[in-house]
Structures are given as structure tokens and as C-alpha cells.
C-alpha positions as CSV (number, residue, x, y, z in Angstrom):
1,X,0.0,0.0,0.0
2,X,2.9,2.4,0.7
3,X,4.0,2.2,-3.0
4,X,0.5,3.3,-4.0
5,X,0.4,6.2,-1.5
6,X,3.8,7.8,-1.6
7,X,3.4,9.4,-5.1
8,X,0.8,11.8,-3.4
9,X,3.6,12.7,-0.9
10,X,5.9,13.6,-3.8
11,X,3.4,16.0,-5.2
12,X,2.5,17.4,-1.8
13,X,6.2,17.9,-0.8
14,X,7.1,19.7,-4.0
15,X,4.0,21.9,-3.8
16,X,4.8,22.8,-0.1
17,X,8.4,23.6,-0.8
18,X,7.4,25.9,-3.8
19,X,4.6,27.5,-1.8
20,X,6.6,28.2,1.4
21,X,9.6,29.5,-0.6
22,X,7.3,31.8,-2.6
23,X,5.6,33.0,0.6
24,X,8.9,33.8,2.3
25,X,10.1,35.7,-0.8
26,X,6.9,37.7,-1.0
27,X,6.6,38.5,2.7
28,X,10.2,39.1,3.6
29,X,12.0,39.7,0.3
30,X,9.4,41.9,-1.4
31,X,7.5,43.3,1.6
32,X,4.2,41.9,0.3
33,X,1.2,40.5,2.1
34,X,-0.6,37.1,2.2
35,X,-3.1,38.5,-0.3
36,X,-0.2,39.1,-2.7
37,X,0.9,35.5,-2.2
38,X,-2.7,34.3,-2.9
39,X,-2.6,36.1,-6.3
40,X,0.2,33.7,-7.4
41,X,-1.6,30.5,-6.5
42,X,-2.3,29.4,-10.1
43,X,1.3,30.1,-11.2
44,X,2.8,28.3,-8.1
45,X,0.4,25.3,-8.7
46,X,1.6,25.1,-12.3
47,X,5.3,25.2,-11.3
48,X,4.7,22.5,-8.7
49,X,3.0,20.4,-11.4
50,X,5.9,20.8,-13.8
51,X,8.5,19.7,-11.1
52,X,6.3,16.8,-10.1
53,X,6.4,15.4,-13.6
54,X,10.1,14.6,-13.4
55,X,10.1,12.0,-10.6
56,X,6.8,10.6,-11.8
57,X,8.2,9.8,-15.3
58,X,11.3,8.2,-13.6
59,X,9.1,6.0,-11.3
60,X,6.7,5.1,-14.1
61,X,9.5,3.8,-16.3
62,X,10.8,1.7,-13.5
63,X,7.3,0.3,-12.9
64,X,6.8,-0.4,-16.5
65,X,10.0,-2.4,-16.8
66,X,9.1,-4.4,-13.7
67,X,5.6,-5.2,-15.2
68,X,7.2,-6.4,-18.5
69,X,9.7,-8.6,-16.6
70,X,6.9,-9.9,-14.4
71,X,4.7,-10.7,-17.4
72,X,1.9,-8.4,-16.4
73,X,2.0,-6.5,-19.7
74,X,3.6,-7.1,-23.1
75,X,6.9,-5.6,-23.9
76,X,5.4,-3.4,-26.6
77,X,2.8,-1.6,-24.5
78,X,0.4,1.2,-25.2
79,X,-2.0,1.7,-28.1
80,X,-1.9,4.6,-30.4
81,X,-4.7,7.1,-30.3
82,X,-6.3,8.1,-33.6
83,X,-7.1,11.9,-34.1
84,X,-10.8,11.0,-33.8
85,X,-10.2,9.2,-30.5
86,X,-8.3,12.2,-29.1
87,X,-11.3,14.5,-29.8
88,X,-13.6,11.9,-28.4
89,X,-11.6,11.7,-25.1
90,X,-11.7,15.5,-24.8
91,X,-15.4,15.5,-25.2
92,X,-15.8,12.6,-22.7
93,X,-13.8,14.6,-20.2
94,X,-16.1,17.5,-20.8
95,X,-19.1,15.2,-20.2
96,X,-17.6,13.9,-17.0
97,X,-17.2,17.5,-15.8
98,X,-20.8,18.4,-16.5
99,X,-22.4,15.4,-14.9
100,X,-20.1,15.4,-11.8
101,X,-20.9,19.1,-11.3
102,X,-24.6,18.2,-11.5
103,X,-24.2,15.7,-8.7
104,X,-22.2,18.3,-6.7
105,X,-25.0,20.8,-7.2
106,X,-27.6,18.3,-6.0
107,X,-25.5,17.9,-2.8
108,X,-24.8,21.6,-2.4
109,X,-26.5,22.0,1.0
110,X,-24.2,19.2,2.3
111,X,-21.0,20.3,0.5
112,X,-21.1,24.1,1.1
113,X,-20.6,24.7,-2.6
114,X,-21.0,28.5,-2.3
115,X,-17.9,28.8,-0.1
116,X,-15.9,26.7,-2.5
117,X,-17.0,28.8,-5.5
118,X,-16.1,32.1,-3.7
119,X,-12.7,30.7,-2.9
120,X,-12.1,29.7,-6.5
121,X,-13.3,33.1,-7.8
122,X,-10.8,34.8,-5.5
123,X,-8.0,32.6,-6.8
124,X,-8.9,33.1,-10.4
125,X,-9.8,36.8,-10.2
126,X,-7.7,39.0,-12.5
127,X,-6.0,36.1,-14.2
128,X,-5.6,35.9,-18.0
129,X,-8.0,33.4,-19.5
130,X,-5.2,31.8,-21.6
131,X,-3.0,31.6,-18.4
132,X,-5.8,29.6,-16.7
133,X,-6.1,27.3,-19.8
134,X,-2.4,26.7,-19.8
135,X,-1.8,26.0,-16.1
136,X,-5.2,24.6,-15.1
137,X,-6.3,23.1,-18.4
138,X,-3.0,21.6,-19.6
139,X,-0.2,21.5,-17.1
140,X,-2.1,20.5,-14.0
141,X,-3.9,17.6,-15.7
142,X,-0.7,16.1,-17.0
143,X,0.9,16.1,-13.5
144,X,-2.1,14.9,-11.7
145,X,-2.6,12.0,-14.1
146,X,1.0,11.0,-13.8
147,X,0.6,10.8,-10.0
148,X,-2.9,9.3,-9.7
149,X,-3.3,7.1,-12.8
150,X,0.2,6.4,-14.1
151,X,1.6,5.6,-10.6
152,X,-1.2,5.1,-8.0
153,X,-3.8,3.4,-10.1
154,X,-1.4,1.2,-12.1
155,X,0.4,0.1,-9.0
156,X,-2.9,-0.9,-7.4
157,X,-3.8,-2.6,-10.6
158,X,-0.8,-4.8,-10.3
159,X,-2.4,-6.4,-7.2
160,X,-6.1,-6.2,-7.8
161,X,-8.9,-6.1,-10.3
162,X,-9.5,-3.0,-12.4
163,X,-12.8,-1.9,-10.6
164,X,-11.2,-2.0,-7.1
165,X,-8.0,-0.2,-8.2
166,X,-10.1,2.5,-10.0
167,X,-12.3,3.1,-6.9
168,X,-9.4,3.2,-4.5
169,X,-7.3,5.5,-6.7
170,X,-10.4,7.7,-7.3
171,X,-10.9,8.0,-3.5
172,X,-7.2,9.0,-3.1
173,X,-7.6,11.6,-5.8
174,X,-10.7,13.1,-4.2
175,X,-9.3,13.2,-0.7
176,X,-6.1,14.7,-1.9
177,X,-7.9,17.9,-3.0
178,X,-8.6,18.5,0.7
179,X,-12.1,20.0,0.4
180,X,-15.5,18.2,0.3
181,X,-16.7,19.7,-3.0
182,X,-13.5,18.7,-4.8
183,X,-13.4,15.3,-3.0
184,X,-16.8,14.3,-4.5
185,X,-16.1,15.9,-8.0
186,X,-12.5,14.6,-8.3
187,X,-13.3,11.2,-6.8
188,X,-16.0,10.5,-9.5
189,X,-13.7,11.7,-12.3
190,X,-10.8,9.7,-11.0
191,X,-12.8,6.5,-11.1
192,X,-14.0,7.2,-14.7
193,X,-10.6,8.2,-15.9
194,X,-9.0,5.0,-14.6
195,X,-11.7,2.9,-16.3
196,X,-11.3,4.6,-19.6
197,X,-7.5,4.4,-19.3
198,X,-7.9,0.7,-19.0
199,X,-10.2,0.5,-22.0
200,X,-7.9,2.4,-24.3
201,X,-4.5,0.9,-23.1
202,X,-2.9,4.3,-23.7
203,X,-1.5,6.5,-20.9
204,X,-2.5,9.7,-22.6
205,X,-6.2,8.9,-22.6
206,X,-6.7,9.9,-19.0
207,X,-4.6,13.0,-19.5
208,X,-6.9,14.0,-22.4
209,X,-10.0,13.2,-20.3
210,X,-8.6,15.4,-17.5
211,X,-7.8,18.2,-19.9
212,X,-11.2,18.1,-21.5
213,X,-12.8,18.3,-18.0
214,X,-10.7,21.2,-16.8
215,X,-10.8,23.2,-20.0
216,X,-14.6,22.7,-20.2
217,X,-14.9,24.0,-16.7
218,X,-13.0,27.1,-17.6
219,X,-14.6,27.8,-21.0
220,X,-18.3,27.2,-20.2
221,X,-18.8,30.0,-17.7
222,X,-17.4,32.4,-20.3
223,X,-19.9,31.1,-22.9
224,X,-22.9,30.8,-20.6
225,X,-22.9,34.5,-19.7
226,X,-23.3,35.3,-23.4
227,X,-26.5,33.2,-23.8
228,X,-29.7,35.3,-23.8
229,X,-31.7,34.7,-20.6
230,X,-34.8,33.5,-22.5
231,X,-32.8,30.8,-24.3
232,X,-30.6,29.8,-21.3
233,X,-32.4,26.8,-20.0
234,X,-33.0,25.3,-23.5
235,X,-29.3,25.8,-24.5
236,X,-28.0,24.2,-21.3
237,X,-30.4,21.2,-21.5
238,X,-29.5,20.7,-25.2
239,X,-25.8,20.8,-24.3
240,X,-26.2,18.3,-21.5
241,X,-28.3,16.0,-23.7
242,X,-25.6,16.1,-26.5
243,X,-22.9,15.3,-24.0
244,X,-24.9,12.4,-22.5
245,X,-25.2,10.9,-26.0
246,X,-21.5,11.5,-26.7
247,X,-20.5,9.9,-23.4
248,X,-22.8,6.8,-23.9
249,X,-21.8,6.2,-27.5
250,X,-18.2,7.1,-26.8
251,X,-17.7,4.6,-23.9
252,X,-19.5,1.9,-25.9
253,X,-17.1,2.5,-28.8
254,X,-14.0,2.3,-26.5
255,X,-15.3,-0.9,-24.9
256,X,-15.9,-2.4,-28.3
257,X,-12.3,-1.7,-29.4
258,X,-10.7,-2.5,-26.0
259,X,-7.9,-5.1,-25.8
260,X,-8.8,-8.4,-24.1
261,X,-5.5,-8.2,-22.2
262,X,-3.9,-5.6,-20.0
263,X,-1.7,-3.2,-22.0
264,X,-0.3,-0.7,-19.5
């Protein structure tokens, strides 16, 4: 179990070192305030993610070699993703984001969603949209997938069935976000991402799902405010219906083309 847990520690340690170093520089070197430090949260999270990738790639390569030697996976692992599959995975990620957010909204009285939203608005306030897309929509998903699917999920998968490994790694993913709203949202996404990772046999599938979910969460609020009020409900319901169809048909397509044996 320790091998499955310590990748979280790597990410946590790196993020704490980066955050505390930045806090010291801002407070004592620049004479700034805690509010000034908070304005750098997105950037610091992105830098932590970039640094986390380095040990994750190292440990994944070691794990992969051990799996090949142990006969768990074939030597030539991974399946290529066609351009259409790449687009499908991004849309599936968007669908996951929408339906997980619907569940969170249904539980809003329990989860204190408003406080979470206010905190996120404060963190994102004044940030360039393209900066948010880069750090939160691209860089963060790559690092988090390396930690929670490439390392934690696949290490659990070495010792148990896919469903159990997906659920346990999803729970780890949710708890790691350290607030109840994100725990529910990320936990659901983590389970689905692991399942589709297994279906595709390609490491980058979960990364694309995660990117699709995060980018959708950033783009949609910008688009929804531009919809006329009289058309708002119809547009949202149509969008959700389309994504439900995409998710259902897409997962069936991936299941139909999935390998009979473990590939990663």
C-alpha cells in the first residue's frame, strides 16, 4: 500500500516547498502580504506540477520495466490514439465534468458549494484566460494523471482487479484535493478516468480526459454568460443531452475496441 500512496507525498512535498519558498520571498523579500501571495496561487500550482512530472516519469519507467519482466504487460505496450479518439476523449472529459458538477449541485447543501466557489473566484480573479487554460487546463492535468493514474492506479492494478483499483485511486484523488466539494467531484472523475485508461490501453487517454474536463470548466462559464436569458435553459439542457449521448456512445465505442488483455 505504501507504494501506492507515496506518489501523493511527492506532489505534496514539492508543492509545499514551492509555496513556502514563494511565501517567504513575497513576505520578507518583497515586503508583500498574504493577499499578494494568494494572487500567485495558479502560477505556483503550475510550477509545482511541472516539477512533479520529473520524478513521476522516472518512477513510471521503473514500474513499466518491472511489469514487463513480471509478465503483467507485453513488452510493446500502449495503443496509439487516432485523431478522432483524441477528440472523443476530450469530449468525454467535458461530459464527465458536467455530470459530476450536476451531482455536486444536487448535494450543495451538504457540501457548502458556495464557499468553495467564492474561494475559486478569488484565486482566479484577474488572471488571464489563456494563463488559466495553460496552467489549469493543460499542465495540472498532466501532472495529476502521472501521480494518480500512471503511478497510483497502475500500482494498485498490479495487485487487484480494475474496478477495485479504480475506486481506491479515485478516492485517493478526491481526498487529496482536501475539500469536500472537490473530493466528490474529483473522486468521480478519478474512477471514470481509470476505467477509460484501462479500456484504451494508452497513458495519454486519462490526460486527455482530464484536460477536457478542466478546459470545459474554464470555457463554459465564459460562454454561458453570453446566452440570452430567454434561451438559457434550452441551451443548457440541449448541451447536456448532447454530452450524454457522446458519453454513452463514446464509452461503448471504446469498450468495443478495447484489448482483451492488459496493455499498460
